[in-house]
LOROKE-461096 format. One line per 2 residues: number of its first residue (from 1); their letters; for each residue x, y, z of C-alpha. Coordinates in steps of 0.05 Angstrom, whole numbers, plus 5000, padded with zeros to 4 digits. Layout:
! LOROKE-461096
NUM	a	X:Y:Z | ... $
***
This chain:
! LOROKE-461096
1	xx	8346:8788:2222 | 8368:8806:2151 $
3	xx	8325:8786:2092 | 8378:8738:2067 $
5	xx	8379:8704:2134 | 8303:8697:2135 $
7	xx	8304:8666:2065 | 8359:8617:2086 $
9	xx	8319:8599:2147 | 8257:8587:2105 $
11	xx	8297:8542:2058 | 8328:8501:2114 $
13	xx	8265:8494:2156 | 8224:8473:2095 $
15	xx	8276:8421:2080 | 8269:8397:2152 $
17	xx	8193:8398:2148 | 8188:8445:2208 $
19	xx	8120:8478:2196 | 8119:8523:2258 $
21	xx	8189:8550:2242 | 8170:8562:2169 $
23	xx	8107:8600:2189 | 8146:8641:2239 $
25	xx	8199:8658:2188 | 8145:8682:2139 $
27	xx	8115:8726:2193 | 8185:8754:2209 $
29	xx	8196:8767:2135 | 8130:8805:2128 $
31	xx	8145:8846:2191 | 8214:8864:2165 $
33	xx	8188:8886:2097 | 8209:8826:2056 $
35	xx	8168:8824:1992 | 8115:8769:1996 $
37	xx	8129:8745:1926 | 8202:8733:1942 $
39	xx	8191:8685:2000 | 8161:8624:1965 $
41	xx	8203:8630:1902 | 8270:8643:1935 $
43	xx	8266:8595:1993 | 8212:8541:2005 $
45	xx	8200:8525:1932 | 8275:8515:1916 $
47	xx	8279:8473:1980 | 8222:8428:1957 $
49	xx	8254:8423:1888 | 8318:8400:1922 $
51	xx	8278:8345:1957 | 8245:8327:1891 $
53	xx	8312:8320:1857 | 8336:8276:1914 $
55	xx	8274:8233:1906 | 8287:8225:1832 $
57	xx	8357:8201:1848 | 8330:8153:1900 $
59	xx	8363:8190:1958 | 8298:8202:1997 $
61	xx	8228:8175:2003 | 8158:8201:1987 $
63	xx	8146:8214:2061 | 8204:8263:2064 $
65	xx	8178:8299:2003 | 8109:8303:2034 $
67	xx	8137:8331:2100 | 8174:8386:2063 $
69	xx	8113:8400:2020 | 8071:8409:2083 $
71	xx	8122:8459:2109 | 8116:8498:2043 $
73	xx	8041:8496:2051 | 8048:8529:2119 $
75	xx	8083:8588:2085 | 8031:8591:2030 $
77	xx	7973:8592:2079 | 7999:8658:2107 $
79	xx	8017:8689:2039 | 7950:8670:2008 $
81	xx	7915:8710:2063 | 7950:8775:2042 $
83	xx	7909:8827:2005 | 7907:8824:1929 $
85	xx	7964:8860:1897 | 8015:8836:1947 $
87	xx	8059:8813:1890 | 8042:8739:1887 $
89	xx	8016:8738:1815 | 7991:8673:1783 $
91	xx	8032:8647:1725 | 7977:8599:1701 $
93	xx	7918:8557:1725 | 7911:8482:1733 $
95	xx	7853:8436:1748 | 7880:8369:1774 $
97	xx	7841:8311:1805 | 7844:8236:1814 $
99	xx	7804:8199:1762 | 7740:8159:1775 $
101	xx	7755:8092:1807 | 7815:8116:1847 $
103	xx	7817:8149:1916 | 7892:8158:1922 $
105	xx	7912:8230:1932 | 7982:8236:1962 $
107	xx	8017:8246:1895 | 7963:8293:1871 $
109	xx	7967:8334:1935 | 8043:8339:1928 $
111	xx	8035:8364:1857 | 7983:8415:1879 $
113	xx	8028:8443:1934 | 8088:8448:1887 $
115	xx	8047:8481:1833 | 8017:8531:1882 $
117	xx	8085:8546:1910 | 8112:8561:1840 $
119	xx	8056:8610:1827 | 8001:8569:1794 $
121	xx	7928:8576:1813 | 7905:8505:1828 $
123	xx	7834:8477:1829 | 7828:8408:1860 $
125	xx	7762:8371:1849 | 7787:8315:1894 $
127	xx	7787:8240:1883 | 7743:8191:1845 $
129	xx	7726:8247:1796 | 7681:8224:1738 $
131	xx	7694:8251:1667 | 7631:8295:1668 $
133	xx	7655:8329:1731 | 7723:8343:1698 $
135	xx	7686:8374:1639 | 7646:8418:1687 $
137	xx	7709:8441:1724 | 7744:8459:1658 $
139	xx	7682:8498:1635 | 7677:8534:1703 $
141	xx	7750:8553:1712 | 7778:8555:1641 $
143	xx	7847:8529:1663 | 7910:8529:1623 $
145	xx	7924:8457:1643 | 7879:8399:1664 $
147	xx	7912:8341:1699 | 7887:8270:1712 $
149	xx	7920:8228:1765 | 7916:8153:1780 $
151	xx	7958:8108:1824 | 7939:8035:1807 $
153	xx	7934:8006:1737 | 7859:7993:1738 $
155	xx	7835:8066:1731 | 7882:8079:1671 $
157	xx	7825:8074:1619 | 7795:8135:1653 $
159	xx	7851:8177:1624 | 7823:8164:1555 $
161	xx	7751:8171:1579 | 7766:8240:1607 $
163	xx	7801:8263:1543 | 7743:8236:1502 $
165	xx	7694:8274:1547 | 7733:8339:1537 $
167	xx	7732:8328:1461 | 7656:8316:1461 $
169	xx	7646:8379:1502 | 7688:8419:1452 $
171	xx	7739:8441:1505 | 7797:8394:1490 $
173	xx	7832:8443:1444 | 7829:8499:1495 $
175	xx	7870:8464:1549 | 7936:8427:1558 $
177	xx	7921:8356:1581 | 7969:8319:1627 $
179	xx	7965:8250:1659 | 8008:8226:1716 $
181	xx	8016:8171:1767 | 8050:8104:1778 $
183	xx	8018:8069:1718 | 8043:8124:1671 $
185	xx	8117:8123:1687 | 8139:8099:1756 $
187	xx	8209:8127:1750 | 8186:8198:1734 $
189	xx	8117:8203:1766 | 8133:8254:1819 $
191	xx	8114:8325:1839 | 8180:8357:1818 $
193	xx	8172:8330:1747 | 8100:8353:1746 $
195	xx	8121:8424:1763 | 8174:8425:1709 $
197	xx	8125:8397:1658 | 8071:8449:1675 $
199	xx	8121:8506:1670 | 8147:8482:1603 $
201	xx	8077:8471:1575 | 8052:8539:1597 $
203	xx	8111:8570:1560 | 8101:8526:1499 $
205	xx	8045:8506:1453 | 7976:8499:1485 $
207	xx	7955:8438:1445 | 8007:8391:1474 $
209	xx	7990:8328:1513 | 8041:8306:1565 $
211	x	8049:8242:1604 $
***
């Protein structure tokens, strides 16, 4: 199978959420000499971006986005296991967790998968993360971006609490701070928008705060 055919297969099967087919296509690509760095960026990631754009237009549901994201994750699982220097260089690092008082993680997980697929190194401290833990993760990993996620309205004050904790620790000015979730902006709180925002902020000024 030609490289172009493998990439097209990766794109189509990611769109269909067919994890076994995606993993098989990645293996075929590696066997045929297809560069590891090409596979996520030229096939599964664009496919997931297509799904994200359809979601923004209201043409598909969160469940369809999650299915495609899981298929992309199947490809990344194989590519991550390759030796260092395989060509999959990180373009930035992100710490992203769900704030204290909230255990929802579907949106956060979608963001993580899209960010990883686009070339970011992602650290996920999980759900119900208190501000002091966020400060510890930032100190430990020195990320370019730190993200705080919340689904219902009630944990929203934790956005401010986390930013205040970063300021007190003296690390606020060293990271880009983003917040996301249904209470922030229901119409734009999705993984595709998160990926675009992260890419734009990494390229821009590091003292921006995005919602």
